C-alpha positions in Angstrom: 0.0 0.0 0.0 1.5 3.4 -1.0 2.5 5.7 1.9 -0.2 8.3 1.1 -3.0 5.6 1.2 -5.1 5.9 4.3 -5.5 2.8 6.5 -8.5 0.6 5.9 -11.6 1.3 8.0 -11.9 -0.9 11.1 -15.2 -2.9 11.5 -16.2 -2.6 15.2 -17.5 -6.2 15.1 -13.9 -7.4 14.6 -12.5 -5.7 17.7 -11.9 -8.2 20.5 -12.6 -7.5 24.1 -9.3 -7.7 26.1 -10.7 -7.5 29.6 -8.8 -10.6 30.7 -5.4 -9.1 29.7 -6.2 -5.8 31.4 -6.1 -7.5 34.8 -2.3 -7.6 34.4 -2.0 -3.9 33.9 -1.5 -1.6 36.8 -2.1 2.2 36.5 -0.6 4.7 39.0 -1.4 8.3 39.6 1.0 9.6 36.9 -0.6 7.4 34.2 2.4 5.2 34.1 1.6 1.7 33.0 3.3 -1.2 34.7 2.8 -4.7 33.4 2.7 -7.6 35.8 5.0 -9.9 33.8 5.6 -13.5 34.8 9.0 -14.9 33.8 8.3 -18.3 32.2 11.8 -18.8 30.8 13.2 -22.3 31.1 16.8 -21.0 31.7 18.3 -17.6 32.4 22.0 -16.6 32.6 22.5 -13.7 35.1 26.3 -13.4 35.5 26.6 -10.0 33.7 26.4 -7.0 35.9 25.2 -4.7 33.1 23.6 -4.9 29.7 24.4 -7.8 27.4 25.5 -6.7 23.8 26.3 -9.9 22.1 25.6 -13.6 22.3 26.6 -16.6 20.1 26.2 -20.4 20.3 29.0 -22.8 19.5 28.5 -25.1 16.5 27.0 -27.9 18.6 24.6 -25.6 20.5 26.0 -26.8 23.9 27.9 -23.6 24.8 27.1 -19.9 24.6 29.4 -16.9 24.8 27.9 -13.6 25.8 29.6 -10.2 26.2 28.4 -6.9 27.6 28.7 -3.4 29.0 30.5 -4.8 32.1 33.7 -5.3 29.9 33.4 -9.0 30.4 32.4 -12.1 28.4 31.3 -15.4 29.7 31.2 -18.9 28.2 28.3 -20.8 29.7 26.5 -24.1 29.4 23.2 -24.0 27.6 21.8 -27.0 29.4 22.1 -25.7 32.9 23.1 -22.1 32.7 26.4 -22.7 34.7 29.4 -20.6 33.9 32.1 -22.6 32.2 34.6 -19.7 32.5 34.8 -15.9 32.6 36.8 -14.3 29.7 38.0 -11.5 32.0 41.2 -10.1 30.5 42.2 -6.8 29.2 38.9 -5.3 28.0 38.5 -1.7 29.2 35.2 -1.0 27.4 32.1 -2.9 26.4 32.4 -6.3 24.8 30.3 -6.0 21.6 31.2 -9.1 19.7 32.0 -12.7 20.7 32.1 -15.9 18.7 33.4 -19.5 18.7 35.7 -20.8 15.9 34.8 -23.6 13.5 35.5 -26.5 16.0 34.5 -24.6 19.2 38.1 -25.0 20.5 38.6 -21.2 20.6 36.4 -18.3 21.5 37.1 -14.7 20.5 35.8 -11.5 22.3 36.1 -8.0 20.9 35.5 -4.7 22.7 34.7 -1.1 21.8 38.2 -0.4 23.2 39.7 -2.1 20.1 41.0 -5.2 22.0 40.4 -8.7 20.7 41.1 -11.6 22.9 41.1 -15.3 22.0 40.6 -18.0 24.6 41.2 -21.7 24.5 37.9 -23.3 25.6 39.4 -26.5 27.0 42.1 -24.8 29.1 40.1 -21.6 29.8 43.2 -19.5 29.1 43.8 -16.6 26.9 46.0 -17.6 24.0 46.1 -14.5 21.8 45.2 -10.8 21.9 45.6 -7.8 19.6 44.6 -4.1 19.8 43.4 -2.0 16.9 40.9 0.8 16.6 37.3 0.5 17.8 35.9 -2.8 16.6 32.4 -3.2 15.1 32.3 -6.9 14.3 34.3 -10.1 14.3 33.9 -13.4 12.4 35.7 -16.7 12.2 36.5 -18.5 8.9 34.1 -21.4 8.7 36.9 -24.1 8.3 40.1 -22.6 9.7 41.4 -20.5 12.5 41.4 -17.2 10.6 39.7 -14.4 12.5 38.4 -11.3 10.8 37.4 -8.0 12.3 35.9 -4.7 11.1 36.5 -1.3 12.6 34.8 2.1 12.9 37.5 3.6 10.7 36.6 1.1 7.9 39.5 -1.3 7.9 39.0 -5.0 7.9 41.7 -7.2 9.5 42.6 -10.9 9.2 44.8 -13.0 11.5 45.7 -16.6 11.8 45.0 -17.4 15.4 46.8 -18.1 17.7 49.9 -18.3 15.5 49.6 -14.7 14.3 51.7 -15.8 11.3 49.3 -14.0 8.9 48.0 -10.6 9.4 46.4 -8.6 6.6 44.6 -5.3 6.7 42.1 -4.5 4.0 41.9 -0.7 3.5 38.8 1.3 3.1 37.6 4.7 2.0 37.4 6.0 5.6 33.8 4.8 6.3 33.1 2.4 9.1 32.8 -1.3 8.5 29.6 -2.0 10.3 29.2 -5.7 9.4 31.0 -8.5 7.7 30.1 -12.0 6.6 32.1 -15.0 5.4 30.2 -17.4 3.2 30.2 -21.1 4.0 33.0 -21.9 1.5 35.3 -19.3 3.2 
């Protein structure tokens, strides 16, 4: 429907009565509406102290990595919500990207501070880090331990992790690289 077309007329016979739902709505003197919400989630992970900005599953769906405003990332078990380990290293600003590599042996975290850290999932130790300008995204190669990252200044980076034997920078025209995607064949 074009933007200047008025909405269709509403037939009053088709309007449902929502009295049952209104029982959960509480009004106060300032006309602020509060909803009485019941949490029916099967699992919640509450280790972060502040807002969560990113979350990714490993390839088998058994682990999750989440990062947030609290400058921390956590690897946790999807079955019971228990923390596997805390990726608390050198981030000094919000963790805005986190992801597992192709075989879930490594997990990378990236912050607005430009710091990327890679952790060995089995040993729960940091095995690699690098600092660049503010990061907007990271992505692992689907079949190898190549890690890619994009920045607010537009460059895209590539490393072989944890060896660091290959490092390439793909220049830009000065605009930010807000997203990146590697297709399944790499």
